[in-house]
Biopython code that builds the backbone (N, CA, C, O; Angstrom):
import numpy as np
from Bio.PDB.StructureBuilder import StructureBuilder

atoms = [
    (1, "UNK", "N", (6.952, 1.748, 2.981)),
    (1, "UNK", "CA", (6.964, 0.577, 2.978)),
    (1, "UNK", "C", (6.136, 0.100, 2.065)),
    (1, "UNK", "O", (6.364, -0.917, 1.410)),
    (2, "UNK", "N", (4.887, 0.969, 1.942)),
    (2, "UNK", "CA", (4.106, 0.509, 0.842)),
    (2, "UNK", "C", (5.009, 0.017, -0.694)),
    (2, "UNK", "O", (5.072, -1.078, -1.252)),
    (3, "UNK", "N", (5.607, 1.306, -1.027)),
    (3, "UNK", "CA", (6.163, 0.980, -2.555)),
    (3, "UNK", "C", (7.094, 0.041, -1.842)),
    (3, "UNK", "O", (7.495, -0.672, -2.762)),
    (4, "UNK", "N", (7.586, -0.313, -0.901)),
    (4, "UNK", "CA", (8.777, -1.140, -0.872)),
    (4, "UNK", "C", (8.189, -3.102, -1.276)),
    (4, "UNK", "O", (8.686, -4.071, -1.850)),
    (5, "UNK", "N", (6.953, -2.797, -0.583)),
    (5, "UNK", "CA", (6.291, -3.910, -0.713)),
    (5, "UNK", "C", (5.600, -4.017, -1.713)),
    (5, "UNK", "O", (4.724, -4.881, -1.681)),
    (6, "UNK", "N", (5.753, -3.166, -2.964)),
    (6, "UNK", "CA", (4.769, -2.831, -4.128)),
    (6, "UNK", "C", (2.914, -3.358, -3.807)),
    (6, "UNK", "O", (2.229, -4.024, -4.583)),
    (7, "UNK", "N", (2.561, -2.905, -2.694)),
    (7, "UNK", "CA", (1.097, -3.380, -2.502)),
    (7, "UNK", "C", (0.497, -1.121, -3.188)),
    (7, "UNK", "O", (1.068, -0.056, -2.955)),
    (8, "UNK", "N", (-0.462, -1.354, -3.782)),
    (8, "UNK", "CA", (-0.830, -0.382, -4.424)),
    (8, "UNK", "C", (-2.287, 0.051, -3.868)),
    (8, "UNK", "O", (-3.110, -0.803, -3.538)),
    (9, "UNK", "N", (-2.519, 1.294, -3.796)),
    (9, "UNK", "CA", (-3.946, 1.308, -3.083)),
    (9, "UNK", "C", (-4.965, 1.234, -4.389)),
    (9, "UNK", "O", (-4.605, 1.955, -5.319)),
    (10, "UNK", "N", (-5.735, 0.753, -4.526)),
    (10, "UNK", "CA", (-6.947, 0.850, -5.251)),
    (10, "UNK", "C", (-8.704, 1.865, -4.935)),
    (10, "UNK", "O", (-9.762, 1.586, -4.371)),
    (11, "UNK", "N", (-8.151, 3.091, -5.685)),
    (11, "UNK", "CA", (-9.369, 3.965, -5.672)),
    (11, "UNK", "C", (-10.852, 3.639, -6.578)),
    (11, "UNK", "O", (-10.972, 3.177, -7.713)),
    (12, "UNK", "N", (-11.690, 3.991, -5.787)),
    (12, "UNK", "CA", (-13.067, 3.329, -6.413)),
    (12, "UNK", "C", (-13.742, 4.746, -6.861)),
    (12, "UNK", "O", (-13.972, 5.444, -5.874)),
    (13, "UNK", "N", (-14.048, 5.239, -7.871)),
    (13, "UNK", "CA", (-14.825, 6.167, -8.396)),
    (13, "UNK", "C", (-14.960, 5.823, -9.955)),
    (13, "UNK", "O", (-14.102, 5.205, -10.584)),
    (14, "UNK", "N", (-16.268, 6.355, -10.537)),
    (14, "UNK", "CA", (-16.968, 6.653, -11.538)),
    (14, "UNK", "C", (-16.782, 7.981, -12.171)),
    (14, "UNK", "O", (-17.217, 8.120, -13.314)),
    (15, "UNK", "N", (-16.173, 9.012, -11.562)),
    (15, "UNK", "CA", (-15.756, 10.093, -12.085)),
    (15, "UNK", "C", (-14.840, 10.818, -12.681)),
    (15, "UNK", "O", (-13.962, 11.404, -12.048)),
    (16, "UNK", "N", (-14.982, 10.862, -14.348)),
    (16, "UNK", "CA", (-13.748, 10.859, -14.887)),
    (16, "UNK", "C", (-13.141, 11.789, -14.327)),
    (16, "UNK", "O", (-12.106, 11.143, -14.163)),
    (17, "UNK", "N", (-12.842, 13.030, -13.774)),
    (17, "UNK", "CA", (-12.139, 13.956, -13.421)),
    (17, "UNK", "C", (-11.349, 13.563, -12.170)),
    (17, "UNK", "O", (-10.170, 13.831, -11.941)),
    (18, "UNK", "N", (-12.311, 12.795, -11.306)),
    (18, "UNK", "CA", (-11.612, 12.247, -10.433)),
    (18, "UNK", "C", (-10.909, 10.982, -10.857)),
    (18, "UNK", "O", (-10.067, 10.646, -10.024)),
    (19, "UNK", "N", (-10.987, 10.261, -11.789)),
    (19, "UNK", "CA", (-10.037, 9.196, -12.101)),
    (19, "UNK", "C", (-8.465, 9.780, -12.392)),
    (19, "UNK", "O", (-7.359, 9.374, -12.034)),
    (20, "UNK", "N", (-8.915, 10.949, -13.230)),
    (20, "UNK", "CA", (-7.438, 11.493, -13.847)),
    (20, "UNK", "C", (-6.524, 12.068, -12.827)),
    (20, "UNK", "O", (-5.294, 12.068, -12.787)),
    (21, "UNK", "N", (-7.943, 12.851, -11.523)),
    (21, "UNK", "CA", (-6.752, 13.451, -10.556)),
    (21, "UNK", "C", (-6.233, 12.102, -9.911)),
    (21, "UNK", "O", (-5.013, 12.212, -9.789)),
    (22, "UNK", "N", (-6.557, 11.189, -9.566)),
    (22, "UNK", "CA", (-5.924, 9.446, -8.526)),
    (22, "UNK", "C", (-4.959, 9.207, -9.532)),
    (22, "UNK", "O", (-3.866, 8.851, -9.093)),
    (23, "UNK", "N", (-5.050, 9.293, -10.635)),
    (23, "UNK", "CA", (-3.641, 8.569, -11.461)),
    (23, "UNK", "C", (-2.854, 9.566, -11.273)),
    (23, "UNK", "O", (-1.831, 9.199, -10.695)),
    (24, "UNK", "N", (-2.892, 11.440, -11.665)),
    (24, "UNK", "CA", (-1.781, 12.185, -11.755)),
    (24, "UNK", "C", (-1.454, 11.931, -10.179)),
    (24, "UNK", "O", (-0.631, 11.018, -10.236)),
    (25, "UNK", "N", (-1.666, 12.266, -8.696)),
    (25, "UNK", "CA", (-2.102, 11.777, -7.727)),
    (25, "UNK", "C", (-0.440, 10.846, -7.320)),
    (25, "UNK", "O", (0.297, 11.140, -6.378)),
    (26, "UNK", "N", (-0.192, 9.686, -8.360)),
    (26, "UNK", "CA", (0.580, 8.722, -7.914)),
    (26, "UNK", "C", (1.810, 9.374, -8.507)),
    (26, "UNK", "O", (2.908, 8.843, -8.342)),
    (27, "UNK", "N", (1.671, 10.570, -9.232)),
    (27, "UNK", "CA", (3.158, 11.005, -10.243)),
    (27, "UNK", "C", (4.189, 11.883, -9.265)),
    (27, "UNK", "O", (4.593, 13.042, -9.363)),
    (28, "UNK", "N", (4.437, 10.867, -8.307)),
    (28, "UNK", "CA", (5.610, 11.413, -7.733)),
    (28, "UNK", "C", (6.449, 10.900, -7.261)),
    (28, "UNK", "O", (6.195, 9.696, -7.269)),
    (29, "UNK", "N", (7.681, 11.158, -6.669)),
    (29, "UNK", "CA", (8.710, 10.449, -6.636)),
    (29, "UNK", "C", (9.310, 11.238, -4.839)),
    (29, "UNK", "O", (9.152, 12.447, -4.669)),
    (30, "UNK", "N", (9.863, 10.477, -3.859)),
    (30, "UNK", "CA", (10.429, 11.036, -2.357)),
    (30, "UNK", "C", (11.412, 10.682, -2.311)),
    (30, "UNK", "O", (11.627, 9.615, -2.886)),
    (31, "UNK", "N", (12.260, 11.190, -1.791)),
    (31, "UNK", "CA", (14.030, 10.889, -1.459)),
    (31, "UNK", "C", (13.729, 9.708, -0.284)),
    (31, "UNK", "O", (12.779, 9.412, 0.441)),
    (32, "UNK", "N", (14.952, 9.263, -0.500)),
    (32, "UNK", "CA", (14.681, 7.879, 0.826)),
    (32, "UNK", "C", (14.672, 8.600, 2.261)),
    (32, "UNK", "O", (14.211, 7.981, 3.219)),
    (33, "UNK", "N", (14.923, 9.249, 2.341)),
    (33, "UNK", "CA", (15.076, 10.013, 3.955)),
    (33, "UNK", "C", (13.480, 10.308, 4.016)),
    (33, "UNK", "O", (13.183, 10.712, 5.140)),
    (34, "UNK", "N", (12.659, 10.247, 3.373)),
    (34, "UNK", "CA", (11.499, 10.659, 3.402)),
    (34, "UNK", "C", (10.829, 9.538, 3.944)),
    (34, "UNK", "O", (10.012, 9.623, 4.861)),
    (35, "UNK", "N", (11.314, 8.028, 3.142)),
    (35, "UNK", "CA", (10.548, 6.818, 3.452)),
    (35, "UNK", "C", (11.260, 6.374, 4.598)),
    (35, "UNK", "O", (10.849, 5.349, 5.142)),
    (36, "UNK", "N", (12.343, 7.010, 5.106)),
    (36, "UNK", "CA", (12.348, 6.431, 6.314)),
    (36, "UNK", "C", (11.676, 7.224, 7.631)),
    (36, "UNK", "O", (11.008, 6.641, 8.485)),
    (37, "UNK", "N", (11.907, 8.331, 7.639)),
    (37, "UNK", "CA", (10.456, 8.832, 7.945)),
    (37, "UNK", "C", (9.109, 8.715, 8.256)),
    (37, "UNK", "O", (8.650, 9.020, 9.357)),
    (38, "UNK", "N", (8.431, 8.265, 7.287)),
    (38, "UNK", "CA", (7.541, 7.600, 7.550)),
    (38, "UNK", "C", (7.647, 6.313, 7.968)),
    (38, "UNK", "O", (6.787, 5.982, 8.785)),
    (39, "UNK", "N", (8.527, 5.394, 7.622)),
    (39, "UNK", "CA", (8.428, 3.935, 8.314)),
    (39, "UNK", "C", (9.084, 4.260, 9.888)),
    (39, "UNK", "O", (9.471, 3.298, 10.550)),
    (40, "UNK", "N", (9.183, 5.568, 10.415)),
    (40, "UNK", "CA", (8.822, 5.652, 12.090)),
    (40, "UNK", "C", (7.665, 4.916, 12.499)),
    (40, "UNK", "O", (7.357, 3.964, 13.216)),
    (41, "UNK", "N", (7.132, 5.807, 11.696)),
    (41, "UNK", "CA", (5.367, 5.766, 12.103)),
    (41, "UNK", "C", (4.699, 4.949, 12.031)),
    (41, "UNK", "O", (3.502, 5.044, 12.306)),
    (42, "UNK", "N", (5.471, 3.515, 11.497)),
    (42, "UNK", "CA", (4.711, 2.477, 10.969)),
    (42, "UNK", "C", (4.384, 1.554, 12.428)),
    (42, "UNK", "O", (4.873, 1.473, 13.554)),
    (43, "UNK", "N", (3.452, 1.038, 11.800)),
    (43, "UNK", "CA", (3.313, -0.438, 13.184)),
    (43, "UNK", "C", (4.318, -1.533, 13.036)),
    (43, "UNK", "O", (4.949, -1.753, 12.002)),
    (44, "UNK", "N", (4.404, -2.111, 14.001)),
    (44, "UNK", "CA", (5.414, -3.367, 14.052)),
    (44, "UNK", "C", (4.857, -4.446, 13.121)),
    (44, "UNK", "O", (5.433, -5.087, 12.242)),
    (45, "UNK", "N", (3.525, -4.484, 13.563)),
    (45, "UNK", "CA", (2.597, -5.682, 12.877)),
    (45, "UNK", "C", (2.212, -5.622, 11.507)),
    (45, "UNK", "O", (1.829, -6.632, 10.917)),
    (46, "UNK", "N", (2.286, -4.512, 10.965)),
    (46, "UNK", "CA", (2.048, -4.146, 9.516)),
    (46, "UNK", "C", (3.759, -4.972, 8.970)),
    (46, "UNK", "O", (3.563, -5.813, 8.093)),
    (47, "UNK", "N", (4.671, -4.881, 9.214)),
    (47, "UNK", "CA", (5.971, -5.901, 9.019)),
    (47, "UNK", "C", (5.629, -7.062, 8.952)),
    (47, "UNK", "O", (6.027, -7.699, 7.977)),
    (48, "UNK", "N", (4.884, -7.653, 9.836)),
    (48, "UNK", "CA", (4.964, -9.068, 9.673)),
    (48, "UNK", "C", (3.839, -9.800, 8.845)),
    (48, "UNK", "O", (3.506, -10.979, 8.967)),
    (49, "UNK", "N", (3.303, -8.830, 7.949)),
    (49, "UNK", "CA", (1.943, -9.451, 7.509)),
    (49, "UNK", "C", (2.914, -10.180, 6.517)),
    (49, "UNK", "O", (4.014, -9.739, 6.182)),
    (50, "UNK", "N", (2.275, -11.526, 6.033)),
    (50, "UNK", "CA", (2.851, -11.958, 4.620)),
    (50, "UNK", "C", (1.762, -12.039, 3.909)),
    (50, "UNK", "O", (0.767, -12.624, 4.336)),
    (51, "UNK", "N", (1.812, -11.447, 2.704)),
    (51, "UNK", "CA", (0.679, -11.352, 1.787)),
    (51, "UNK", "C", (0.970, -12.257, 0.753)),
    (51, "UNK", "O", (1.848, -11.952, -0.055)),
    (52, "UNK", "N", (0.156, -13.704, 0.617)),
    (52, "UNK", "CA", (0.101, -14.776, 0.055)),
    (52, "UNK", "C", (0.140, -14.436, -1.554)),
    (52, "UNK", "O", (-0.910, -14.730, -2.126)),
    (53, "UNK", "N", (1.116, -13.897, -2.340)),
    (53, "UNK", "CA", (1.358, -13.890, -3.882)),
    (53, "UNK", "C", (0.964, -15.219, -4.808)),
    (53, "UNK", "O", (0.332, -15.248, -5.864)),
    (54, "UNK", "N", (1.438, -16.089, -4.197)),
    (54, "UNK", "CA", (1.706, -17.136, -4.925)),
    (54, "UNK", "C", (0.839, -18.420, -4.639)),
    (54, "UNK", "O", (0.806, -19.452, -5.309)),
    (55, "UNK", "N", (0.236, -18.158, -3.639)),
    (55, "UNK", "CA", (0.076, -19.415, -3.416)),
    (55, "UNK", "C", (0.413, -19.882, -2.154)),
    (55, "UNK", "O", (-0.408, -20.646, -1.646)),
    (56, "UNK", "N", (1.447, -19.610, -1.496)),
    (56, "UNK", "CA", (2.582, -20.457, -0.815)),
    (56, "UNK", "C", (2.316, -20.238, 0.532)),
    (56, "UNK", "O", (3.277, -20.571, 1.225)),
    (57, "UNK", "N", (1.021, -19.640, 1.398)),
    (57, "UNK", "CA", (1.069, -19.596, 2.649)),
    (57, "UNK", "C", (1.150, -17.771, 2.628)),
    (57, "UNK", "O", (1.521, -17.031, 1.717)),
    (58, "UNK", "N", (0.666, -17.451, 3.959)),
    (58, "UNK", "CA", (0.022, -15.826, 3.993)),
    (58, "UNK", "C", (-0.980, -15.703, 3.738)),
    (58, "UNK", "O", (-1.685, -16.640, 3.365)),
    (59, "UNK", "N", (-1.428, -14.349, 3.871)),
    (59, "UNK", "CA", (-2.683, -13.806, 3.560)),
    (59, "UNK", "C", (-2.843, -13.618, 2.130)),
    (59, "UNK", "O", (-1.999, -13.551, 1.236)),
    (60, "UNK", "N", (-4.210, -13.541, 2.105)),
    (60, "UNK", "CA", (-4.958, -13.450, 0.773)),
    (60, "UNK", "C", (-5.004, -11.693, 0.630)),
    (60, "UNK", "O", (-5.297, -10.996, 1.601)),
    (61, "UNK", "N", (-4.783, -11.306, -0.270)),
    (61, "UNK", "CA", (-4.599, -9.354, -0.506)),
    (61, "UNK", "C", (-6.150, -8.719, 0.002)),
    (61, "UNK", "O", (-6.205, -7.638, 0.588)),
    (62, "UNK", "N", (-7.478, -9.591, -0.323)),
    (62, "UNK", "CA", (-8.514, -9.299, 0.259)),
    (62, "UNK", "C", (-8.831, -9.131, 1.652)),
    (62, "UNK", "O", (-9.779, -8.490, 2.106)),
    (63, "UNK", "N", (-7.940, -9.773, 2.297)),
    (63, "UNK", "CA", (-7.536, -10.241, 3.926)),
    (63, "UNK", "C", (-6.867, -8.936, 4.594)),
    (63, "UNK", "O", (-7.071, -8.335, 5.649)),
    (64, "UNK", "N", (-6.017, -8.769, 3.563)),
    (64, "UNK", "CA", (-5.163, -7.717, 4.393)),
    (64, "UNK", "C", (-5.945, -6.505, 5.443)),
    (64, "UNK", "O", (-5.528, -6.239, 6.571)),
    (65, "UNK", "N", (-6.967, -5.960, 4.897)),
    (65, "UNK", "CA", (-7.650, -4.748, 5.588)),
    (65, "UNK", "C", (-8.072, -5.524, 7.111)),
    (65, "UNK", "O", (-8.262, -4.841, 8.118)),
    (66, "UNK", "N", (-8.180, -6.932, 7.123)),
    (66, "UNK", "CA", (-8.933, -7.072, 8.234)),
    (66, "UNK", "C", (-7.573, -7.951, 9.267)),
    (66, "UNK", "O", (-7.601, -9.057, 9.806)),
    (67, "UNK", "N", (-6.584, -6.996, 9.225)),
    (67, "UNK", "CA", (-5.522, -7.796, 10.050)),
    (67, "UNK", "C", (-4.993, -6.955, 11.306)),
    (67, "UNK", "O", (-4.082, -7.128, 12.116)),
    (68, "UNK", "N", (-6.007, -5.927, 11.100)),
    (68, "UNK", "CA", (-5.472, -4.797, 12.134)),
    (68, "UNK", "C", (-6.732, -3.976, 12.963)),
    (68, "UNK", "O", (-6.724, -2.915, 13.587)),
    (69, "UNK", "N", (-7.639, -4.808, 12.719)),
    (69, "UNK", "CA", (-8.949, -4.806, 13.641)),
    (69, "UNK", "C", (-8.483, -4.942, 15.323)),
    (69, "UNK", "O", (-9.343, -4.960, 16.203)),
]
sb = StructureBuilder()
sb.init_structure("model")
sb.init_model(0)
sb.init_chain("A")
sb.init_seg("    ")
for serial, (resi, resn, name, xyz) in enumerate(atoms, 1):
    if name == "N":
        sb.init_residue(resn, " ", resi, " ")
    sb.init_atom(name, np.array(xyz, "f"), 0.0, 1.0, " ", f" {name:<3s}", serial, name[0])
structure = sb.get_structure()
């Protein structure tokens, strides 16, 4: 779902080796069946979140983490 919603995880580090590791960790593909399995564990409220990418309503990205407290 994260890939389908085009969300990316931001990783903070200043260590050059960690930066390379983090970038390399994104270089993989999963089968559609694997995405479907993972989606079974997803909370319903995650699907209902509307992210406001263009100022047309919904929550802003910086508010996303606070939606599930």
